[in-house]
SEDOMI-573004 format. One record per residue (C-alpha): residue number from 0; chain; x, y, z. Coordinates in steps of 0.001 Angstrom, whole numbers, padded with zeros to 6 digits, m for minus. Layout:
N
+-----+-------+---------+---------+---------+
|  nr | kette |      c1 |      c2 |      c3 |
+-----+-------+---------+---------+---------+
| NUM |     A |       X |       Y |       Z |
...
+-----+-------+---------+---------+---------+
//
This chain:
141
+-----+-------+---------+---------+---------+
|  nr | kette |      c1 |      c2 |      c3 |
+-----+-------+---------+---------+---------+
|   0 |     A |  131715 |  245465 |  142800 |
|   1 |     A |  130504 |  246292 |  146301 |
|   2 |     A |  126939 |  245855 |  147471 |
|   3 |     A |  124782 |  248768 |  148573 |
|   4 |     A |  123194 |  248824 |  152017 |
|   5 |     A |  119707 |  248303 |  150564 |
|   6 |     A |  120837 |  245167 |  148698 |
|   7 |     A |  120824 |  246731 |  145227 |
|   8 |     A |  123671 |  246729 |  142730 |
|   9 |     A |  125754 |  249963 |  142822 |
|  10 |     A |  124732 |  251426 |  139454 |
|  11 |     A |  123291 |  254763 |  138481 |
|  12 |     A |  119546 |  254529 |  139144 |
|  13 |     A |  118560 |  256673 |  136138 |
|  14 |     A |  120660 |  254432 |  133843 |
|  15 |     A |  119037 |  251341 |  135371 |
|  16 |     A |  115548 |  252744 |  134752 |
|  17 |     A |  116456 |  253661 |  131146 |
|  18 |     A |  117755 |  250136 |  130553 |
|  19 |     A |  114614 |  248694 |  132135 |
|  20 |     A |  112372 |  250770 |  129850 |
|  21 |     A |  114390 |  249717 |  126782 |
|  22 |     A |  114306 |  246037 |  127680 |
|  23 |     A |  110605 |  246258 |  128474 |
|  24 |     A |  109921 |  247738 |  125007 |
|  25 |     A |  111874 |  244883 |  123392 |
|  26 |     A |  110005 |  242302 |  125487 |
|  27 |     A |  106591 |  243878 |  124687 |
|  28 |     A |  107454 |  243918 |  120976 |
|  29 |     A |  108339 |  240217 |  120985 |
|  30 |     A |  105193 |  239306 |  122917 |
|  31 |     A |  103110 |  241340 |  120475 |
|  32 |     A |  104696 |  239559 |  117492 |
|  33 |     A |  104183 |  236188 |  119174 |
|  34 |     A |  100501 |  236926 |  119798 |
|  35 |     A |  100023 |  238049 |  116184 |
|  36 |     A |  101694 |  234860 |  114929 |
|  37 |     A |  099586 |  232665 |  117239 |
|  38 |     A |  096350 |  234310 |  116090 |
|  39 |     A |  097439 |  234031 |  112451 |
|  40 |     A |  098072 |  230278 |  112892 |
|  41 |     A |  095252 |  229552 |  115324 |
|  42 |     A |  093747 |  226658 |  113338 |
|  43 |     A |  097075 |  224900 |  112829 |
|  44 |     A |  097942 |  225330 |  116535 |
|  45 |     A |  094576 |  223894 |  117632 |
|  46 |     A |  094997 |  220721 |  115594 |
|  47 |     A |  096216 |  217474 |  117136 |
|  48 |     A |  099788 |  216328 |  116717 |
|  49 |     A |  102853 |  218140 |  115453 |
|  50 |     A |  102418 |  221749 |  114343 |
|  51 |     A |  104911 |  223433 |  112029 |
|  52 |     A |  103450 |  226762 |  113110 |
|  53 |     A |  104243 |  226064 |  116743 |
|  54 |     A |  107750 |  224899 |  115876 |
|  55 |     A |  108315 |  228080 |  113868 |
|  56 |     A |  107084 |  230256 |  116757 |
|  57 |     A |  109247 |  228372 |  119252 |
|  58 |     A |  112315 |  228727 |  117022 |
|  59 |     A |  111675 |  232418 |  116413 |
|  60 |     A |  110568 |  233579 |  119857 |
|  61 |     A |  111224 |  230905 |  122489 |
|  62 |     A |  114831 |  231493 |  123461 |
|  63 |     A |  114812 |  235221 |  122713 |
|  64 |     A |  111650 |  235857 |  124742 |
|  65 |     A |  112943 |  233760 |  127637 |
|  66 |     A |  116263 |  235611 |  127718 |
|  67 |     A |  114604 |  239017 |  127377 |
|  68 |     A |  112419 |  238144 |  130389 |
|  69 |     A |  115488 |  237077 |  132364 |
|  70 |     A |  117393 |  240256 |  131502 |
|  71 |     A |  114426 |  242459 |  132352 |
|  72 |     A |  114059 |  240682 |  135707 |
|  73 |     A |  117755 |  241113 |  136462 |
|  74 |     A |  117648 |  244850 |  135764 |
|  75 |     A |  114498 |  245214 |  137892 |
|  76 |     A |  116151 |  243329 |  140773 |
|  77 |     A |  119243 |  245534 |  140558 |
|  78 |     A |  117213 |  248531 |  141721 |
|  79 |     A |  116584 |  249645 |  145275 |
|  80 |     A |  114919 |  246921 |  147295 |
|  81 |     A |  111663 |  247749 |  149023 |
|  82 |     A |  111519 |  246925 |  152711 |
|  83 |     A |  109442 |  243873 |  153528 |
|  84 |     A |  105997 |  244673 |  154836 |
|  85 |     A |  105127 |  242612 |  157886 |
|  86 |     A |  102151 |  240312 |  157433 |
|  87 |     A |  099131 |  241301 |  159497 |
|  88 |     A |  098043 |  239112 |  162372 |
|  89 |     A |  094450 |  237992 |  162120 |
|  90 |     A |  092053 |  237121 |  164867 |
|  91 |     A |  088486 |  235864 |  164877 |
|  92 |     A |  085942 |  237036 |  167392 |
|  93 |     A |  082490 |  235590 |  167954 |
|  94 |     A |  079379 |  237561 |  168785 |
|  95 |     A |  076171 |  235706 |  169560 |
|  96 |     A |  072563 |  236521 |  170258 |
|  97 |     A |  069100 |  236720 |  168755 |
|  98 |     A |  069069 |  237664 |  165090 |
|  99 |     A |  067220 |  240924 |  165817 |
| 100 |     A |  069986 |  242013 |  168239 |
| 101 |     A |  073025 |  240711 |  166379 |
| 102 |     A |  073873 |  243876 |  164414 |
| 103 |     A |  073802 |  245985 |  167592 |
| 104 |     A |  075971 |  243473 |  169466 |
| 105 |     A |  078475 |  243360 |  166586 |
| 106 |     A |  078690 |  247170 |  166513 |
| 107 |     A |  079173 |  247291 |  170305 |
| 108 |     A |  082013 |  244792 |  170051 |
| 109 |     A |  083642 |  246687 |  167161 |
| 110 |     A |  083564 |  249928 |  169165 |
| 111 |     A |  085821 |  248188 |  171710 |
| 112 |     A |  088243 |  247200 |  168917 |
| 113 |     A |  089221 |  250614 |  167551 |
| 114 |     A |  092135 |  250358 |  165141 |
| 115 |     A |  091149 |  246964 |  163735 |
| 116 |     A |  090122 |  246237 |  160173 |
| 117 |     A |  087282 |  243801 |  159386 |
| 118 |     A |  088172 |  241280 |  156669 |
| 119 |     A |  085266 |  238859 |  156847 |
| 120 |     A |  081930 |  238354 |  158547 |
| 121 |     A |  080197 |  234973 |  158655 |
| 122 |     A |  076833 |  234404 |  160319 |
| 123 |     A |  075486 |  231006 |  161323 |
| 124 |     A |  072698 |  229641 |  163525 |
| 125 |     A |  072827 |  226609 |  165785 |
| 126 |     A |  069076 |  226716 |  166402 |
| 127 |     A |  066186 |  229065 |  165684 |
| 128 |     A |  067042 |  231526 |  168447 |
| 129 |     A |  070837 |  231737 |  168816 |
| 130 |     A |  072909 |  233241 |  166000 |
| 131 |     A |  076686 |  233493 |  165827 |
| 132 |     A |  078652 |  236127 |  163962 |
| 133 |     A |  082320 |  235346 |  163324 |
| 134 |     A |  084386 |  238417 |  162468 |
| 135 |     A |  087905 |  238109 |  161063 |
| 136 |     A |  089951 |  241150 |  162055 |
| 137 |     A |  093472 |  242477 |  161814 |
| 138 |     A |  095146 |  245454 |  163398 |
| 139 |     A |  094990 |  248271 |  160840 |
| 140 |     A |  098408 |  249454 |  159703 |
+-----+-------+---------+---------+---------+
//
């Protein structure tokens, strides 16, 4: 079987989505049954030592749930691959001044940095008169 240019498996995309929905329903059903069983046996599961309830749940759901998860993941991976999004580059700038002037100085500096996105702002003082604002920025995409 040849590989597609986007890295996906060459199968009909509508069939792949139908299979994914079916497997997801099966997986959800098993998880729902597992949750119901765990709630039903909550006291036995909370006790110390060996639990017959846990052993029963593991026998009933463990392997099946694991394999259903693996199959669902395989079908999801067989679909078209999304292109990787480049990670943004961050930079930190410092603005300093008297506390009363700091907001105006920050805004002046940001006006010079059109197209950047602010991620964080930290303000600290090294004495009673000088304040430092540290802005973490990235170039907006």
